[in-house]
C-alpha positions in Angstrom: -2.2 -13.5 -37.1 0.4 -11.1 -35.3 0.3 -7.5 -36.4 3.6 -6.4 -36.0 3.0 -2.2 -36.0 5.3 0.8 -35.2 3.4 3.7 -34.9 5.4 7.0 -36.6 3.6 10.0 -36.1 3.1 12.2 -39.2 5.8 14.7 -40.0 3.1 17.9 -39.9 3.5 17.3 -36.1 5.8 14.4 -35.3 9.3 14.0 -35.1 10.4 11.7 -37.2 11.9 8.2 -35.2 15.3 8.0 -36.2 16.6 4.7 -37.8 18.8 4.1 -34.3 15.7 4.2 -32.4 13.9 1.9 -34.6 17.2 -0.9 -34.4 16.4 -0.8 -30.7 12.3 -1.2 -30.7 12.7 -4.3 -32.6 15.7 -5.9 -30.8 14.3 -9.5 -30.1 12.9 -10.4 -27.0 15.6 -12.4 -25.4 18.3 -9.2 -26.3 15.6 -6.7 -24.5 15.6 -8.9 -21.6 19.2 -8.9 -21.0 19.7 -5.1 -21.2 20.1 -3.3 -17.6 18.6 -0.3 -19.4 15.4 -1.9 -20.2 13.2 -2.8 -18.0 10.8 -5.5 -18.8 7.1 -5.9 -16.8 4.9 -8.5 -17.0 1.2 -7.5 -17.3 -1.9 -9.8 -17.0 -3.3 -8.5 -20.1 -2.9 -6.4 -23.2 -4.9 -2.7 -23.8 -8.0 -3.1 -26.4 -7.3 0.7 -26.7 -4.6 3.1 -25.7 -7.3 6.5 -26.3 -6.9 8.1 -22.8 -10.7 8.9 -23.4 -11.4 5.5 -23.6 -9.4 3.5 -21.5 -11.0 1.7 -18.4 -9.0 -1.2 -17.2 -5.4 -1.4 -15.6 -3.7 -3.4 -19.1 -4.6 0.1 -20.9 -3.3 2.3 -17.5 -0.4 0.4 -17.6 0.8 2.4 -20.5 -1.4 5.6 -20.8 -0.3 6.7 -17.3 3.5 6.4 -18.7 2.9 8.5 -22.1 0.6 11.3 -21.1 0.3 13.4 -18.0 -2.5 14.4 -16.0 -3.4 18.2 -14.4 -2.8 17.1 -10.6 -1.5 14.4 -8.7 -1.6 13.2 -5.6 0.4 12.0 -2.5 0.5 8.2 -2.5 0.5 8.1 1.0 -2.2 10.2 1.8 -4.5 10.3 -1.4 -6.0 13.6 -0.1 -3.1 15.4 -0.5 -2.9 16.7 -4.1 0.2 17.6 -5.6 0.9 19.9 -9.1 1.1 18.0 -12.4 0.8 19.9 -15.3 -1.4 22.3 -13.3 0.5 24.6 -10.7 -2.4 26.1 -9.0 -6.2 25.7 -8.8 -8.8 27.7 -6.8 -12.5 27.5 -6.4 -14.2 30.1 -7.6 -18.0 29.4 -7.4 -19.3 26.8 -9.5 -16.0 26.6 -11.6 -12.4 26.2 -11.0 -9.7 28.2 -12.1 -6.8 26.6 -13.1 -3.3 27.5 -13.6 -1.0 25.6 -16.0 2.6 24.4 -16.2 4.6 26.5 -18.1 7.4 25.0 -20.9 6.1 21.6 -21.4 6.2 20.2 -24.4 4.4 17.3 -25.8 6.8 14.1 -27.6 6.6 15.8 -31.2 8.4 18.9 -29.9 4.5 21.2 -29.7 3.9 23.2 -26.6 1.4 22.0 -23.9 -1.2 25.0 -23.0 -5.0 26.1 -22.1 -6.2 25.0 -25.4 -5.0 21.0 -25.2 -6.9 21.5 -21.9 -9.8 22.4 -23.3 -10.2 19.8 -26.1 -9.1 17.2 -24.2 -11.9 17.7 -21.3 -14.2 18.5 -24.5 -13.7 15.2 -26.3 -13.8 12.9 -23.0 -17.1 14.7 -22.3 -19.0 14.3 -25.6 -18.3 10.7 -26.0 -19.1 9.7 -22.8 -16.6 6.4 -22.2 -13.6 5.4 -20.2 -12.8 8.0 -16.8 -15.2 10.3 -18.6 -17.7 9.6 -15.1 -15.0 11.2 -12.8 -15.7 14.6 -14.4 -19.2 14.4 -15.5 -20.3 17.5 -13.7 -18.1 19.4 -15.9 -20.3 21.5 -18.1 -18.2 24.1 -19.8 -14.3 24.5 -20.1 -13.1 28.5 -21.0 -9.5 29.3 -22.1 -8.6 32.8 -20.1 -5.1 33.0 -21.5 -2.7 30.3 -22.7 -1.7 29.1 -19.1 -5.1 29.6 -17.6 -8.7 27.9 -17.9 -11.9 28.1 -16.3 -13.4 25.0 -15.7 -17.5 25.2 -15.0 -19.7 22.6 -13.3 -23.4 22.6 -12.8 -22.5 23.2 -9.0 -20.1 23.7 -7.0 -17.5 20.1 -6.7 -15.1 20.4 -4.4 -14.0 16.9 -6.1 -13.3 18.2 -9.1 -9.4 18.5 -8.5 -9.1 14.8 -7.1 -10.6 13.8 -10.1 -9.1 15.0 -12.7 -6.0 13.7 -11.2 -7.3 10.4 -13.7 -7.6 12.3 -16.6 -4.8 12.2 -19.0 -4.3 15.6 -21.4 -3.9 15.3 -25.2 -3.0 17.5 -28.1 -5.9 20.1 -29.5 -3.8 19.8 -32.8 -3.8 16.1 -32.7 -7.5 16.4 -31.6 -8.2 18.3 -34.4 -6.4 16.0 -36.9 -7.6 12.8 -35.9 -11.6 13.3 -34.8 -12.9 11.3 -37.7 -14.6 8.4 -37.4 -12.3 5.1 -37.7 -9.5 7.4 -37.0 -7.0 5.2 -35.2 -4.9 7.6 -34.3 -5.3 7.9 -30.3 -6.5 4.1 -29.7 -3.0 2.9 -31.5 -0.7 5.5 -31.0 0.3 8.5 -28.6 1.3 11.9 -28.2 1.3 12.8 -24.6 3.6 14.6 -22.3 4.3 12.3 -20.2 7.9 10.4 -19.0 7.4 7.8 -21.7 7.4 7.8 -25.6 5.1 4.9 -27.0 7.9 3.6 -29.9 6.3 0.1 -31.0 3.0 -2.3 -30.0 3.6 -6.0 -31.1 0.3 -7.2 -31.2 -0.3 -10.0 -29.1 3.7 -9.6 -28.0 4.1 -6.3 -25.9 4.3 -2.4 -25.8 7.8 -0.6 -25.7 8.3 2.9 -24.4 11.3 4.7 -24.6 11.8 7.6 -22.2 11.4 11.0 -22.4 14.7 12.9 -21.6 12.7 16.0 -22.0 10.0 15.6 -19.3 9.2 18.1 -17.3 9.1 15.5 -13.9 11.2 13.9 -11.9 12.6 10.4 -12.6 14.0 7.9 -10.0 17.8 8.3 -9.4 18.9 5.3 -11.9 15.9 5.2 -14.2 15.9 2.7 -16.9 15.5 4.0 -20.7 12.9 1.5 -22.1 9.9 0.2 -20.6 8.7 -3.3 -22.5 5.1 -4.5 -21.4 4.8 -8.1 -22.0 1.5 -9.2 -22.4 0.9 -12.5 -20.1 -2.0 -13.8 -19.6 -1.4 -16.8 -17.3 -0.5 -16.3 -13.5 1.6 -18.8 -13.2 3.6 -17.9 -15.6 4.0 -14.2 -14.8 5.3 -15.9 -11.6 8.0 -17.8 -13.2 9.4 -15.3 -14.9 10.1 -12.8 -12.4 11.2 -15.9 -10.0 13.5 -16.9 -13.1 14.7 -12.9 -14.4 12.4 -13.5 -17.7 10.7 -10.5 -16.2 11.5 -7.3 -13.9 8.1 -7.3 -12.3 4.8 -8.7 -13.0 1.3 -7.9 -11.8 -1.1 -10.2 -10.3 1.3 -12.5 -9.3 -0.8 -15.2 -7.4 -0.8 -15.0 -3.8 0.9 -18.3 -2.9 3.5 -17.6 -5.6 4.0 -14.4 -4.3 4.5 -15.2 -0.5 6.9 -18.0 -1.9 9.2 -15.9 -3.7 9.4 -13.3 -1.7 11.1 -16.1 0.9 13.5 -16.3 -1.1 17.0 -14.3 -1.1 16.8 -11.5 -3.7 13.0 -10.4 -3.7 11.2 -9.0 -1.3 7.5 -8.2 -0.8 5.9 -5.0 -1.1 2.4 -4.6 0.5 0.3 -1.7 0.2 -3.5 -0.5 0.2 -5.4 -0.7 -3.3 -8.6 -3.1 -3.1 -11.9 -1.5 -1.4 -13.2 -5.9 -1.7 -12.1 -8.8 -3.3 -14.6 -10.0 -4.2 -17.6 -8.7 -2.6 -20.8 -10.6 -3.3 -23.8 -8.6 -4.5 -27.2 -9.8 -3.3 -30.3 -9.1 -5.6 -32.8 -7.1 -4.1 -35.6 -8.0 -6.7 -35.5 -11.7 -6.8 -36.8 -14.1 -4.5 -35.3 -14.9 -1.9 -33.1 -12.2 -2.0 -35.6 -9.9 -2.0 -36.0 -10.4 1.6 -34.2 -8.3 3.9 -33.8 -10.6 6.8 -32.9 -13.4 4.5 -29.9 -11.5 3.3 -28.9 -10.4 6.8 -28.8 -14.3 7.9 -26.4 -14.7 4.6 -24.6 -12.0 6.0 -24.4 -13.2 9.4 -23.6 -16.8 8.4 -20.7 -16.1 5.5 -17.1 -17.4 7.2 -15.2 -14.3 7.1 -12.5 -15.9 8.9 -12.0 -18.7 6.0 -11.6 -15.7 3.7 -8.7 -14.6 6.1 -6.9 -17.5 5.6 -7.1 -18.1 2.2 -5.4 -14.9 2.2 -2.6 -15.9 4.6 -3.4 -13.3 6.7 -2.8 -10.6 3.9 -6.5 -9.2 4.2 -8.8 -7.8 6.4 -12.3 -8.3 6.7 -14.4 -5.2 5.5 -16.5 -3.3 7.6 -18.6 -1.9 5.0 -17.8 -0.2 1.5 -14.8 2.2 2.3 -11.7 1.0 3.7 -10.5 3.0 6.5 -7.7 4.3 4.4 -9.9 6.6 2.5 -9.9 10.1 3.0 -12.7 10.8 5.8 -13.7 6.9 5.9 -15.5 6.5 9.1 -14.5 2.3 9.0 -12.4 2.9 12.1 -15.6 3.8 14.0 -18.4 1.2 12.5 -18.5 -2.2 14.1 -16.9 -5.3 13.0 -18.9 -7.7 10.7 -18.0 -11.2 11.9 -19.8 -14.7 11.7 -22.8 -15.3 14.1 -24.7 -17.8 13.4 -27.0 -17.5 16.1 -27.9 -14.3 14.6 -28.4 -15.7 11.0 -30.7 -18.6 12.2 -32.7 -15.6 14.0 -32.8 -13.6 11.3 -33.5 -16.6 8.9 -36.6 -17.6 11.4 -37.8 -13.9 10.9 -37.9 -14.0 7.5 -40.2 -17.3 7.3 -38.3 -18.5 4.8 -37.6 -22.1 4.8 -35.4 -24.7 2.6 -34.5 -22.0 0.1 -32.8 -22.2 -3.1 -30.7 -19.2 -4.7 -28.1 -19.2 -7.6 -25.1 -17.0 -7.8 -23.3 -15.6 -10.7 -19.2 -15.3 -10.8 -17.2 -13.9 -13.3 -14.8 -17.3 -14.2 -11.4 -17.0 -14.0 -10.7 -15.5 -10.9 -9.7 -18.3 -7.5 -10.9 -15.7 -5.2 -14.2 -15.2 -6.6 -14.8 -19.1 -6.7 -13.5 -19.8 -3.2 -15.8 -17.3 -1.9 -18.6 -19.1 -4.0 -17.9 -22.0 -1.9 -17.7 -20.1 1.1 -20.8 -18.7 0.8 -22.8 -22.4 0.0 -20.6 -24.1 2.9 -22.2 -21.2 5.2 -25.5 -20.8 3.4 -25.8 -24.7 3.9 -25.3 -24.5 7.6 -29.0 -22.7 7.5 -30.5 -25.2 5.1 -29.9 -22.8 2.0 -28.9 -24.3 -1.2 -26.4 -22.0 -3.6 -25.9 -22.9 -7.0 -23.0 -21.4 -8.4 -23.0 -20.6 -12.1 -18.7 -19.1 -13.6 -19.6 -17.2 -16.5 -17.2 -14.5 -18.4 -17.2 -11.3 -16.5 -20.0 -9.9 -18.9 -22.3 -12.2 -19.2 -22.3 -12.8 -15.0 -23.1 -9.2 -14.6 -25.6 -9.7 -17.4 -27.4 -12.5 -15.8 -28.5 -10.3 -12.2 -29.5 -7.1 -14.3 -31.6 -9.7 -16.2 -32.8 -11.1 -12.6 -31.6 -14.5 -13.3 -29.6 -15.1 -10.4 -29.6 -13.8 -6.7 -26.1 -12.9 -5.9 -23.0 -11.6 -8.1 -19.3 -11.2 -7.2 -17.0 -8.3 -8.4 -13.8 -6.7 -7.1 -14.2 -3.4 -5.7 -11.9 -0.4 -5.8 -12.1 3.2 -6.7 -10.0 5.2 -9.4 -10.4 8.7 -7.3 -8.0 9.8 -4.3 -11.3 11.4 -2.2 -14.3 11.4 -3.8 -16.1 8.0 -3.0 -19.7 9.4 -4.3 -18.5 8.1 -8.0 -18.0 4.4 -6.5 -21.2 5.0 -4.8 -23.0 6.2 -8.0 -21.7 2.6 -10.1 -22.1 0.5 -7.2 -25.2 1.5 -5.2 -26.9 3.9 -6.8 -30.6 3.2 -8.6 -29.0 3.5 -12.3 -25.1 2.2 -11.3 -23.7 0.0 -14.0 -22.1 -2.4 -11.1 -25.6 -1.7 -8.9 -25.8 -5.9 -8.8 -27.8 -5.5 -5.7 -30.5 -3.3 -7.5 -30.8 -1.0 -4.4 -32.9 2.0 -4.7 -32.2 4.2 -1.2 -33.4 7.8 -2.0 -31.8 8.9 1.1 -28.1 7.9 -0.7 -29.3 9.0 -3.9 -29.4 12.1 -2.1 -26.0 12.1 -0.5 -24.3 10.9 -3.7 -26.0 14.5 -5.5 -25.1 16.7 -2.2 -21.9 15.5 -1.4 -19.5 17.3 -3.9 -21.1 20.6 -3.1 -20.2 20.9 0.7 -17.4 22.7 1.6 -17.5 22.2 5.2 -15.2 18.9 6.0 -16.7 17.8 9.1 -20.2 17.8 7.2 -18.8 15.8 4.1 -17.4 13.2 6.8 -21.0 13.2 8.6 -22.6 12.5 4.7 -20.1 9.7 3.8 -21.1 7.7 7.4 -24.5 8.0 7.0 -23.9 6.8 3.3 -21.4 3.6 5.0 -24.4 3.1 7.2 -27.3 2.9 4.8 -25.2 0.6 2.3 -24.5 -1.8 5.5 -27.8 -1.8 6.8 -29.5 -2.5 3.4 -27.6 -6.3 3.9 -27.1 -7.0 0.7 -23.4 -6.9 0.1 -21.1 -9.5 1.6 -17.8 -7.8 1.7 -15.6 -10.9 1.9 -12.1 -9.4 2.5 -9.9 -6.9 1.8 -6.7 -7.9 0.5 -3.4 -6.1 0.8 -1.7 -5.6 -2.6 1.2 -7.7 -2.9 3.5 -7.0 -5.3 7.2 -8.9 -5.4 10.2 -6.5 -6.0 14.3 -8.1 -6.9 16.6 -6.6 -5.2 17.8 -4.9 -8.4 14.7 -2.8 -8.6 14.1 0.3 -6.7 11.4 2.7 -6.3 7.9 0.6 -6.5 5.2 1.9 -4.8 1.5 0.6 -4.6 -1.0 3.1 -6.0 -4.3 3.3 -3.2 -6.5 4.8 -6.1 -5.4 3.0 -9.3 -6.3 -0.9 -10.7 -3.3 -2.4 -9.4 -0.7 -0.4 -11.5 3.1 0.7 -11.8 4.7 4.1 -12.2 7.3 3.3 -14.9 9.3 6.7 -13.9 9.7 6.1 -10.4 11.4 2.8 -10.9 14.9 2.4 -11.0 18.0 0.4 -10.9 19.1 -0.2 -7.6 22.3 1.7 -7.1 
């Protein structure tokens, strides 16, 4: 049974939603779709929570990125270039950053944003240790200097903290105090941010509706949409048909073939951008035979048919040379050797391993055509070496659990990084001995040291050298097959303007930048 809920904030802190707004909120879906002031977005799933301290999927960020603001922003064309958000200035002071805040900013309920809100937000996030907290886990304390200034302390100097703060949404300290009890669902189901859009309504299983915050301090597009409807459409073909037929203005995760087909029609254009780091990457278990043998892993890496993956992507992809794309700040990828199929080298590595006629298993998350295709390519490539690969599709959580429990030899996963400048967070999650996604079970002491040391290094040239060394350590382990790095492809109808691909986001959309074509 669907629960149709409207979120009216308590009168003690919330402005009462007008009857006119409520009437608009409950317009039939068809009426919404025909209203030119409404932007209808088809997302591939429904949020499990809207609590910024717990969110960690693109479905959730679709909403929270528009309801809340962050202290710092970044240039989408150059993610290393940080820009003011709720903070207008930030200065490093030893083991701390002094952050000056934008004054005159209001929450949606009309109360003022200040330093107490920053402290309460970060304190809560670090206490819960969920969602995006890993991005700022080095913070040891937050001190309010005055209403417009905070001091954020870290255990040691951290040059990446401002970049990582660009993902942390700011909450109201009053809301945190009022809704801190166990079982309180205010943050999970509602929202009171300073962002460009206000949460109006969440129709469970159907859609979330947002209203433009006309008092927002930031800049909207020239002709912004007054209301946003975030529709939950799980089937990719239905999302494609909806965009093609005009039911949806835009959509997330349109299947590649459909995107290319629709873009070729009058009235649409294909927007391409950098986003994913690898899709998928196949992690080889270094602690289970036969993939515990480094030469055997090298044979698989060398035998893999990378061109088949490029063909699958209709040429809208490249073959990664390692874990970090060339567009990421300080990436060494352009200087590193290409990774190409070489059956002679693969055969030599297999012979050196001493392993013959091996059978290995691979668990892949179900529901991803790219993952399934990559697994079949691995099967075919390995078969040329006399190696049998047994593929088992499971739900993502179960597939990851299988390799963590040493039940399988390989695991496929998509790679992306939320930080616009800090690769160490990605390394820590995917390649560090305790990383949640370290499906290869790598244990590289030199890499562990780089992950710990790089954030403390102020000299850019030294950080670049460390990043290059980390890159090479991971590649030389032969524990990952980076099958392809596809471009992010988004269909934009001619009636819509302003969409840009965010390279440091999980394929998302900035509703405040979207506008109606003039």
